[in-house]
Residue frames as a rotation matrix with the C-alpha (Angstrom) as fourth column:
MET 1
-0.945 -0.319 -0.076 40.13
0.058 0.065 -0.996 -64.87
0.323 -0.945 -0.043 3.00
TYR 2
-0.085 0.951 -0.298 37.17
0.679 0.274 0.681 -65.54
0.729 -0.145 -0.669 5.11
SER 3
-0.492 0.057 0.869 35.61
-0.485 -0.846 -0.219 -62.96
0.723 -0.530 0.444 7.30
GLU 4
-0.967 0.071 -0.244 34.47
0.236 0.606 -0.760 -64.03
0.093 -0.792 -0.603 10.78
SER 5
-0.599 0.793 -0.108 31.13
-0.610 -0.540 -0.580 -62.32
-0.518 -0.282 0.808 10.30
LYS 6
-0.279 0.491 -0.825 29.97
-0.765 0.405 0.500 -64.95
0.580 0.771 0.262 7.84
ASN 7
0.332 0.543 0.771 27.80
-0.901 0.425 0.089 -67.71
-0.279 -0.724 0.630 9.32
ASN 8
0.988 0.147 -0.056 29.15
-0.157 0.915 -0.371 -70.52
-0.004 0.375 0.927 7.18
THR 9
0.189 -0.981 -0.049 32.83
-0.885 -0.148 -0.441 -70.28
0.425 0.126 -0.896 8.00
PRO 10
0.096 -0.216 -0.972 34.56
0.069 0.975 -0.210 -73.55
0.993 -0.047 0.109 8.89
LEU 11
-0.896 -0.443 0.000 35.41
0.056 -0.113 -0.992 -72.16
0.440 -0.889 0.126 12.34
GLN 12
-0.469 0.808 0.356 31.81
-0.883 -0.432 -0.183 -71.19
0.005 -0.400 0.916 12.95
LYS 13
0.361 0.592 -0.720 30.63
-0.601 0.738 0.305 -74.64
0.713 0.323 0.623 11.82
GLN 14
-0.342 -0.580 -0.740 33.11
0.267 0.695 -0.668 -76.30
0.901 -0.426 -0.082 14.20
ARG 15
-0.935 0.037 0.353 31.91
-0.326 -0.484 -0.812 -74.08
0.141 -0.874 0.464 17.06
GLU 16
-0.033 0.999 0.011 28.29
-0.982 -0.034 0.186 -74.97
0.186 -0.005 0.983 16.33
LYS 17
0.298 0.071 -0.952 29.14
-0.204 0.979 0.009 -78.66
0.933 0.191 0.306 16.14
ALA 18
-0.711 -0.619 -0.332 31.11
0.243 0.227 -0.943 -78.45
0.659 -0.752 -0.011 19.41
ASN 19
-0.725 0.518 0.454 28.23
-0.688 -0.570 -0.449 -76.56
0.026 -0.638 0.770 21.02
GLN 20
0.288 0.858 -0.425 25.76
-0.804 0.458 0.379 -79.24
0.520 0.233 0.822 19.84
ILE 21
-0.036 -0.400 -0.916 27.99
0.192 0.897 -0.399 -81.98
0.981 -0.190 0.044 21.26
TYR 22
-0.934 -0.324 0.150 28.30
-0.043 -0.312 -0.949 -80.07
0.354 -0.893 0.278 24.53
GLU 23
-0.341 0.892 0.298 24.52
-0.937 -0.347 -0.033 -79.60
0.074 -0.290 0.954 24.77
GLY 24
0.365 0.445 -0.818 23.99
-0.454 0.852 0.260 -83.30
0.812 0.277 0.513 24.01
ILE 25
-0.433 -0.615 -0.659 26.44
0.355 0.555 -0.752 -84.34
0.829 -0.559 -0.022 26.73
LYS 26
-0.911 0.124 0.393 24.89
-0.384 -0.601 -0.701 -81.88
0.150 -0.790 0.595 29.16
ALA 27
0.048 0.997 -0.062 21.38
-0.940 0.066 0.334 -83.24
0.337 0.042 0.941 28.44
LYS 28
0.261 -0.022 -0.965 22.58
-0.020 0.999 -0.028 -86.83
0.965 0.027 0.260 28.91
GLU 29
-0.771 -0.612 -0.175 24.30
0.206 0.020 -0.978 -85.85
0.603 -0.790 0.110 32.16
GLU 30
-0.642 0.610 0.465 21.14
-0.765 -0.549 -0.335 -84.21
0.051 -0.571 0.820 33.49
ASN 31
0.348 0.785 -0.512 19.08
-0.728 0.571 0.381 -87.22
0.592 0.240 0.770 32.42
THR 32
-0.065 -0.475 -0.878 21.54
0.246 0.845 -0.475 -89.65
0.967 -0.246 0.062 34.06
GLU 33
-0.934 -0.274 0.232 21.61
-0.116 -0.380 -0.917 -87.56
0.339 -0.883 0.323 37.24
SER 34
-0.227 0.940 0.255 17.84
-0.963 -0.255 0.082 -87.57
0.143 -0.227 0.963 37.32
GLN 35
0.408 0.355 -0.841 17.72
-0.362 0.909 0.208 -91.33
0.838 0.220 0.499 36.81
VAL 36
-0.496 -0.672 -0.550 20.25
0.315 0.450 -0.835 -91.94
0.809 -0.588 -0.011 39.58
LYS 37
-0.857 0.224 0.464 18.33
-0.497 -0.592 -0.634 -89.66
0.133 -0.774 0.619 41.91
ASN 38
0.151 0.980 -0.127 15.06
-0.921 0.187 0.343 -91.46
0.360 0.065 0.931 41.13
LYS 39
0.229 -0.141 -0.963 16.66
0.022 0.990 -0.139 -94.87
0.973 0.011 0.229 41.70
ALA 40
-0.817 -0.570 -0.088 18.12
0.139 -0.046 -0.989 -93.68
0.559 -0.821 0.117 44.99
GLU 41
-0.555 0.695 0.457 14.71
-0.830 -0.496 -0.255 -92.40
0.050 -0.521 0.852 46.12
GLU 42
0.407 0.692 -0.595 13.07
-0.644 0.680 0.350 -95.68
0.647 0.241 0.723 45.10
GLY 43
-0.166 -0.581 -0.797 15.73
0.262 0.753 -0.603 -97.62
0.951 -0.309 0.028 47.02
TYR 44
-0.926 -0.157 0.343 15.23
-0.241 -0.452 -0.859 -95.44
0.290 -0.878 0.381 50.08
GLU 45
-0.124 0.969 0.213 11.45
-0.983 -0.149 0.108 -95.89
0.137 -0.196 0.971 50.01
SER 46
0.399 0.212 -0.892 11.83
-0.298 0.950 0.093 -99.64
0.867 0.229 0.442 49.51
ALA 47
-0.547 -0.689 -0.476 14.26
0.299 0.370 -0.880 -99.91
0.782 -0.623 0.004 52.43
LYS 48
-0.792 0.321 0.518 11.99
-0.592 -0.609 -0.528 -97.76
0.146 -0.725 0.673 54.58
GLN 49
0.271 0.941 -0.204 9.00
-0.878 0.329 0.349 -100.00
0.395 0.084 0.915 53.81
TYR 50
0.186 -0.293 -0.938 11.05
0.068 0.956 -0.285 -103.15
0.980 -0.011 0.198 54.49
ALA 51
-0.843 -0.538 0.015 12.26
0.061 -0.123 -0.991 -101.76
0.535 -0.834 0.136 57.82
GLY 52
-0.435 0.773 0.463 8.70
-0.895 -0.427 -0.128 -100.89
0.099 -0.470 0.877 58.77
ASP 53
0.466 0.602 -0.649 7.54
-0.560 0.768 0.310 -104.41
0.685 0.219 0.695 57.94
ILE 54
-0.232 -0.653 -0.721 10.35
0.299 0.657 -0.692 -105.94
0.925 -0.377 0.043 59.98
TYR 55
-0.880 -0.066 0.471 9.52
-0.369 -0.528 -0.765 -103.63
0.299 -0.847 0.440 62.91
GLU 56
0.053 0.988 0.144 5.88
-0.964 0.013 0.265 -104.74
0.260 -0.153 0.953 62.81
GLN 57
0.438 0.075 -0.896 6.84
-0.142 0.990 0.013 -108.42
0.887 0.122 0.445 62.75
VAL 58
-0.585 -0.735 -0.342 9.30
0.286 0.208 -0.936 -108.04
0.759 -0.645 0.089 65.62
SER 59
-0.711 0.382 0.591 6.79
-0.668 -0.629 -0.397 -106.01
0.220 -0.677 0.703 67.61
GLU 60
0.372 0.902 -0.217 4.07
-0.797 0.430 0.424 -108.64
0.476 0.016 0.879 67.16
THR 61
0.221 -0.379 -0.899 6.45
0.200 0.920 -0.338 -111.45
0.955 -0.105 0.279 68.10
ALA 62
-0.824 -0.551 0.135 7.65
0.028 -0.277 -0.960 -109.56
0.566 -0.787 0.244 71.18
ASP 63
-0.319 0.795 0.515 4.05
-0.921 -0.389 0.030 -108.93
0.224 -0.465 0.857 72.26
GLN 64
0.559 0.512 -0.652 3.30
-0.411 0.854 0.318 -112.64
0.720 0.090 0.688 71.90
PHE 65
-0.220 -0.732 -0.645 6.35
0.386 0.542 -0.747 -113.57
0.896 -0.413 0.163 73.99
ILE 66
-0.841 -0.071 0.537 5.39
-0.386 -0.617 -0.686 -111.04
0.379 -0.784 0.491 76.66
GLU 67
0.135 0.974 0.182 1.84
-0.935 0.065 0.350 -112.37
0.329 -0.217 0.919 76.87
GLU 68
0.500 -0.005 -0.866 3.11
-0.017 1.000 -0.015 -115.95
0.866 0.022 0.500 77.06
ALA 69
-0.587 -0.785 -0.196 5.62
0.255 0.050 -0.966 -115.01
0.768 -0.617 0.171 79.78
LYS 70
-0.569 0.468 0.676 2.87
-0.777 -0.575 -0.257 -113.28
0.268 -0.671 0.691 81.80
LYS 71
0.509 0.807 -0.299 0.69
-0.682 0.590 0.432 -116.38
0.525 -0.016 0.851 81.50
LYS 72
0.229 -0.497 -0.837 3.51
0.305 0.853 -0.423 -118.70
0.924 -0.158 0.347 82.57
ALA 73
-0.805 -0.509 0.305 4.41
-0.083 -0.413 -0.907 -116.41
0.588 -0.755 0.290 85.47
GLY 74
-0.150 0.848 0.508 0.78
-0.955 -0.257 0.147 -116.43
0.255 -0.463 0.849 86.58
ASP 75
0.634 0.346 -0.692 0.68
-0.277 0.937 0.215 -120.23
0.722 0.055 0.689 86.31
ALA 76
-0.264 -0.830 -0.492 3.89
0.366 0.386 -0.847 -120.52
0.892 -0.404 0.202 88.35
HIS 77
-0.743 0.058 0.667 2.52
-0.540 -0.640 -0.546 -118.13
0.395 -0.766 0.507 90.99
HIS 78
0.322 0.943 0.079 -0.67
-0.872 0.263 0.412 -120.17
0.368 -0.201 0.908 91.22
ALA 79
0.473 -0.211 -0.855 1.29
0.108 0.978 -0.181 -123.42
0.874 -0.007 0.485 91.55
LEU 80
-0.650 -0.760 -0.015 3.46
0.157 -0.115 -0.981 -121.92
0.744 -0.640 0.194 94.32
GLU 81
-0.406 0.589 0.698 0.38
-0.870 -0.483 -0.098 -120.75
0.279 -0.647 0.709 96.19
GLU 82
0.629 0.655 -0.418 -1.08
-0.532 0.755 0.383 -124.26
0.567 -0.019 0.824 95.97
GLN 83
0.075 -0.704 -0.706 2.17
0.367 0.678 -0.637 -125.76
0.927 -0.211 0.309 97.26
ALA 84
-0.784 -0.350 0.513 2.27
-0.270 -0.552 -0.789 -123.26
0.559 -0.757 0.339 100.11
VAL 85
0.089 0.901 0.425 -1.31
-0.956 -0.043 0.292 -124.14
0.281 -0.432 0.857 101.12
THR 86
0.656 0.099 -0.748 -0.47
-0.102 0.994 0.042 -127.85
0.748 0.048 0.662 100.97
LEU 87
-0.373 -0.890 -0.263 2.63
0.285 0.160 -0.945 -127.31
0.883 -0.428 0.194 103.12
VAL 88
-0.620 0.211 0.755 0.68
-0.693 -0.599 -0.401 -125.33
0.368 -0.772 0.518 105.72
LYS 89
0.507 0.859 -0.069 -1.95
-0.756 0.482 0.444 -128.10
0.414 -0.173 0.893 105.89
GLN 90
0.419 -0.418 -0.806 0.73
0.238 0.907 -0.346 -130.75
0.876 -0.047 0.480 106.39
VAL 91
-0.694 -0.683 0.229 2.44
-0.005 -0.314 -0.949 -128.68
0.720 -0.660 0.215 109.12
LYS 92
-0.268 0.683 0.679 -0.92
-0.929 -0.369 0.005 -128.25
0.254 -0.630 0.734 110.89
GLN 93
0.695 0.562 -0.448 -1.68
-0.475 0.827 0.301 -131.98
0.539 0.003 0.842 110.60
LYS 94
0.682 -0.553 -0.478 1.74
0.670 0.735 0.106 -133.13
0.293 -0.393 0.872 111.85
PRO 95
0.866 -0.312 0.392 3.41
-0.347 -0.938 0.020 -130.27
0.361 -0.153 -0.920 113.76
LEU 96
0.621 -0.665 0.415 5.94
-0.331 0.258 0.908 -132.40
-0.711 -0.701 -0.060 115.64
ILE 97
0.363 -0.477 0.801 7.22
0.768 0.639 0.033 -134.15
-0.528 0.603 0.598 112.50
SER 98
0.740 -0.038 0.671 7.39
0.473 -0.679 -0.561 -130.78
0.478 0.733 -0.485 110.69
LEU 99
0.854 -0.435 0.284 9.43
-0.518 -0.674 0.526 -129.30
-0.037 -0.597 -0.801 113.55
LEU 100
0.427 -0.718 0.549 11.85
0.058 0.628 0.776 -132.23
-0.903 -0.299 0.310 113.51
ILE 101
0.449 -0.240 0.861 12.26
0.887 0.239 -0.396 -132.02
-0.110 0.941 0.320 109.71
ALA 102
0.846 -0.109 0.521 12.90
0.065 -0.950 -0.305 -128.27
0.528 0.292 -0.797 109.87
SER 103
0.734 -0.611 0.296 15.42
-0.504 -0.199 0.840 -128.75
-0.454 -0.766 -0.455 112.68
GLY 104
0.372 -0.593 0.714 17.22
0.491 0.779 0.391 -131.47
-0.788 0.205 0.581 110.73
ILE 105
0.589 -0.124 0.798 17.40
0.750 -0.284 -0.598 -129.31
0.301 0.951 -0.074 107.60
GLY 106
0.899 -0.238 0.368 18.71
-0.318 -0.932 0.174 -126.39
0.302 -0.274 -0.913 109.68
PHE 107
0.600 -0.701 0.385 21.39
-0.232 0.308 0.923 -128.58
-0.765 -0.643 0.023 111.26
VAL 108
0.362 -0.448 0.818 22.56
0.808 0.589 -0.035 -129.96
-0.466 0.673 0.575 107.91
LEU 109
0.704 -0.051 0.708 22.71
0.469 -0.715 -0.518 -126.50
0.533 0.697 -0.479 106.32
SER 110
0.868 -0.409 0.282 24.63
-0.496 -0.690 0.527 -125.03
-0.021 -0.598 -0.802 109.26
SER 111
0.461 -0.720 0.519 27.11
0.149 0.639 0.754 -127.91
-0.875 -0.270 0.402 109.11
LEU 112
0.379 -0.283 0.881 27.64
0.921 0.213 -0.327 -127.40
-0.095 0.935 0.342 105.38
LEU 113
0.797 0.001 0.604 28.04
0.210 -0.938 -0.276 -123.64
0.566 0.347 -0.748 105.66
ARG 114
0.844 -0.530 0.082 30.65
-0.258 -0.269 0.928 -123.84
-0.470 -0.804 -0.364 108.41
LYS 115
0.290 -0.771 0.566 33.08
0.586 0.611 0.532 -125.74
-0.756 0.177 0.630 106.22
């Protein structure tokens, strides 16, 4: 009969082997967990960088559109001012014709709006 105090008993050898297998699995698990965590962090940083790049591109494009819209609005304002000056000159040159045209337009609009 074998005594359990001996180091070379079959039961002790099985325990040691099981313990070695357990430690190996535990080490692999920790390594895998670490790898997954590192990949997740890399993915997060990559996504963060990509989002920042997209934000910069959108911001630049929006700024360009805003500047272009301001320029076009200024051009339109200038054109309207020119048209207003031209209209005032024509009214001053031909006041009677201008009055008749304005009266005719007023009559037509009032006729259309009544119906």
